[in-house]
C-alpha positions in Angstrom: 29.8 8.0 -1.6 30.5 6.7 2.0 27.9 4.4 3.4 26.8 4.7 7.0 25.1 2.1 9.2 21.4 2.6 10.1 22.5 2.6 13.7 24.7 5.8 13.1 21.8 7.7 11.7 20.0 10.4 13.8 22.8 10.5 16.4 22.3 13.7 18.2 19.5 16.3 18.1 17.6 16.4 14.8 16.9 19.7 13.0 13.2 20.3 13.6 13.0 23.0 10.9 10.2 24.7 12.7 9.6 28.3 13.4 7.6 29.6 16.4 4.8 32.0 15.7 2.1 33.5 17.8 -1.8 33.6 17.4 -5.0 33.7 19.2 -6.5 30.5 20.3 -9.8 29.3 21.8 -10.2 28.2 24.5 -7.4 29.9 26.3 -4.9 27.6 28.3 -6.7 28.7 31.5 -10.0 27.4 30.2 -11.4 30.9 29.5 -12.1 32.7 26.4 -9.6 33.7 23.6 -5.9 33.7 24.6 -2.5 34.1 23.0 -0.8 30.8 21.8 2.6 30.0 20.5 2.6 27.5 17.6 5.5 26.0 15.6 5.1 25.8 11.8 7.4 23.8 9.4 9.8 25.5 7.0 9.1 25.0 3.5 11.8 26.1 0.8 12.7 25.5 -2.8 15.3 22.8 -3.3 16.8 22.9 -6.8 18.4 19.6 -7.9 21.3 20.0 -10.5 23.1 17.2 -12.2 26.6 18.0 -13.5 25.6 21.7 -13.3 22.4 21.2 -15.2 19.2 22.1 -13.6 16.7 19.3 -13.5 13.9 20.0 -11.0 13.0 22.3 -8.2 11.0 20.8 -5.3 9.3 22.5 -2.5 10.4 20.7 0.6 11.6 20.8 4.2 15.3 21.7 4.4 16.5 18.8 6.3 18.4 15.7 5.2 19.1 17.0 1.8 21.9 14.6 1.0 19.4 11.8 1.7 16.8 13.6 -0.4 19.3 14.0 -3.4 20.2 10.3 -3.3 16.7 9.1 -2.8 15.3 11.2 -5.5 17.9 10.2 -7.9 17.2 6.5 -7.3 13.3 6.8 -7.0 13.1 8.7 -10.2 15.4 6.3 -12.0 18.0 9.0 -12.9 20.8 6.7 -11.7 20.6 3.0 -11.1 23.0 2.7 -8.0 24.1 5.0 -5.2 27.7 4.6 -6.3 26.9 6.3 -9.6 26.8 9.6 -7.8 30.3 10.9 -7.2 29.5 13.9 -5.0 26.7 15.8 -3.5 27.2 19.5 -2.7 24.4 21.5 -0.9 24.5 25.3 -1.2 22.3 27.8 0.6 21.2 30.9 -1.4 18.8 33.6 -0.6 16.0 31.8 -2.7 16.5 28.3 -1.2 18.9 25.4 -1.5 20.9 24.1 -4.5 21.9 20.6 -4.6 24.5 19.7 -7.2 25.1 16.1 -7.9 28.2 15.0 -9.8 27.4 11.9 -11.9 29.4 10.1 -14.6 27.4 10.9 -17.7 27.7 7.4 -18.8 26.0 6.3 -15.6 22.9 8.4 -16.1 20.0 6.2 -17.2 18.7 7.0 -20.7 16.1 9.6 -20.8 16.2 10.1 -17.0 16.9 13.8 -17.1 13.7 14.7 -18.9 13.0 18.4 -18.5 10.5 19.8 -16.0 8.9 23.2 -17.0 7.8 24.1 -13.5 8.5 23.5 -9.8 7.5 20.3 -8.0 5.2 21.5 -5.1 5.3 19.8 -1.8 2.1 18.0 -2.3 2.9 16.8 -5.8 5.3 14.3 -7.1 5.2 14.9 -10.7 4.6 18.7 -11.3 6.3 20.0 -14.5 6.6 16.6 -16.3 5.9 17.4 -20.0 3.8 14.4 -21.2 1.4 11.7 -19.8 4.0 9.0 -20.7 6.3 10.6 -18.1 3.6 11.1 -15.6 2.4 7.6 -15.2 5.5 5.4 -16.0 5.1 1.6 -15.5 6.8 0.6 -12.3 9.7 -2.0 -12.1 8.8 -5.5 -11.4 9.6 -6.6 -7.9 11.0 -10.0 -7.1 10.6 -10.6 -3.4 9.8 -13.3 -1.0 9.7 -11.2 2.0 6.9 -12.4 4.4 5.3 -9.6 6.5 2.4 -10.2 8.9 -0.3 -7.6 9.3 0.6 -7.4 13.0 4.0 -6.4 12.1 2.7 -3.6 10.0 0.4 -2.5 12.9 3.3 -2.5 15.3 5.2 -0.2 13.0 2.3 2.2 12.8 2.0 2.2 16.5 5.8 3.1 16.9 5.9 5.6 14.2 5.0 8.8 16.2 8.0 8.1 18.4 10.2 8.5 15.3 8.8 11.9 14.3 10.4 14.6 16.3 9.6 17.3 13.7 6.0 16.4 13.6 5.8 16.6 17.4 7.0 20.1 17.2 4.8 21.4 14.4 2.0 18.7 13.8 2.3 19.3 10.1 4.7 17.0 8.4 4.6 13.6 6.8 6.7 10.7 8.2 8.1 7.7 6.3 9.8 4.7 8.1 11.8 1.7 7.0 11.1 -1.3 9.1 12.4 -4.9 9.7 10.0 -7.7 8.7 8.9 -7.8 12.4 7.8 -4.2 12.3 10.8 -2.7 14.1 11.5 0.7 12.8 15.1 1.2 11.8 15.1 4.7 10.3 12.6 7.5 9.6 12.4 10.7 7.7 10.1 13.7 7.7 9.0 16.3 5.2 6.1 18.6 4.3 5.7 16.5 1.2 4.9 12.9 1.3 6.9 12.0 -1.7 9.8 14.0 -0.4 9.7 12.1 2.9 9.8 8.8 1.0 12.7 10.1 -1.2 14.7 11.1 2.0 14.0 7.6 3.5 15.2 5.8 0.5 18.3 7.9 0.4 19.0 7.2 4.2 18.5 3.4 3.8 20.5 3.0 0.6 23.1 5.5 1.7 23.6 3.3 4.9 24.3 0.4 2.5 21.2 -1.4 3.3 19.0 -3.1 0.7 15.5 -1.6 1.0 14.0 -4.9 -0.3 14.9 -6.5 3.1 12.1 -4.5 4.9 9.0 -2.5 4.3 7.9 1.1 4.7 5.1 2.8 6.5 4.0 6.4 5.9 1.7 8.9 7.6 -0.1 9.8 4.2 -2.5 8.5 1.6 -1.0 6.2 -0.9 -0.8 7.8 -4.3 0.6 6.2 -7.4 3.9 8.1 -7.4 4.8 6.5 -4.0 4.3 3.1 -5.7 6.6 4.2 -8.6 9.3 5.4 -6.2 9.0 2.2 -4.0 9.2 -0.2 -6.8 12.2 1.6 -8.2 14.3 0.6 -5.3 12.6 -2.8 -4.7 10.4 -2.1 -1.6 8.1 -5.0 -1.5 5.5 -3.6 0.9 4.1 0.0 1.4 1.6 0.8 4.1 0.0 4.2 4.5 -2.5 5.6 6.9 -5.1 6.0 4.1 -6.1 3.6 1.6 -4.5 3.6 -1.9 -6.1 5.2 -5.0 -7.2 2.8 -7.7 -4.2 3.8 -9.9 -1.9 3.2 -7.1 -3.2 -0.2 -6.4 -3.2 -1.2 -10.1 0.4 -0.1 -10.5 1.3 -2.0 -7.3 -0.3 -5.2 -8.6 1.6 -4.9 -11.9 4.8 -4.4 -10.0 4.3 -7.2 -7.5 4.3 -4.7 -4.6 2.0 -5.1 -1.6 0.0 -2.1 -0.4 -1.4 -1.7 3.1 -3.5 0.8 5.1 -4.9 1.4 8.5 -8.4 0.1 9.1 -10.8 0.8 12.0 -9.1 0.9 15.3 -5.6 -0.4 15.3 -6.3 -2.9 12.4 -4.4 -3.1 9.2 -5.5 -4.2 5.7 -3.0 -5.7 3.2 -4.6 -5.5 -0.3 -4.3 -8.4 -2.7 
C-alpha cells in the first residue's frame, strides 16, 4: 500500500454522504406555525469485509473513506499487525451495499484473527456477531508511551473538532473522530454513523499516511465504550478523549493497557481519568 502524508488528506470537497428529505417543522422559518423543512440525513449501508475472498464481517456504516475503514478495521481488530501486510484493497458497489476485498498474505494474518461472525455489525455496535464472551472482551495490548498531553490541549482539540466535521454540519447525525498533535492541533478527522467505524476510519487514515498513532491522541464525539479502548490500544494510541465519560469496563481495560481516558466536564473543561 502507498502511504500518503496527512497534509494530502481531504484535499478537495469531501463526500457528505447525505440525502435531502422534506418534512414538517415547528415553528416555521417565518416564526409562524407548522412549515415545510428540508433536512439532510446520513446514508447507512452494509459494508462487507472479505479477506482473500472469504467473508469475515458485515458492518453498517457510512459509505465514505472505505479504504481507510478497511485498513483501520484490520489493524484495530488485530487481523493484521502492519499496514504493509495488506497487499491490495478493492471496493465494489453492489445493489445491496459495498464489498471490500482485502488481499493479504495468509502467513501475515494473525492467529485466530478471522474468527467468524454469525450476524452483521450494526452501526452502534462494535462486536455484534462474535461467537463467545472470550472474543467479545479481549484484553487490550499494553501501551508503552511517554507522550505528555495537558488537559488544555485536549480541550483545544474538542473546541476545534466541529470545524473538521463537514458531514455532521450537513446532517447533524454522525460521529467524528480526530487525531491530534500533543498540543491539541487536529491533523486528520473521519466521520461515520457508528462511533467505532469513525475510529476505524481514523486509524486507517493515520496509519495509511505513514504516521505512528502513538505520536498523538484522539478525540471523539461519542461516549467511551470498551471496544474503543480495545481498538485504540491495538495501534498504540496513548490517550482517548470522548464527549461522555467512559463506562466502568472501558476505564478498567484502559488502565490495564496503560491508556489514558478523558472526557468533557462542565463548561469547556476536561477530565483525564487516572
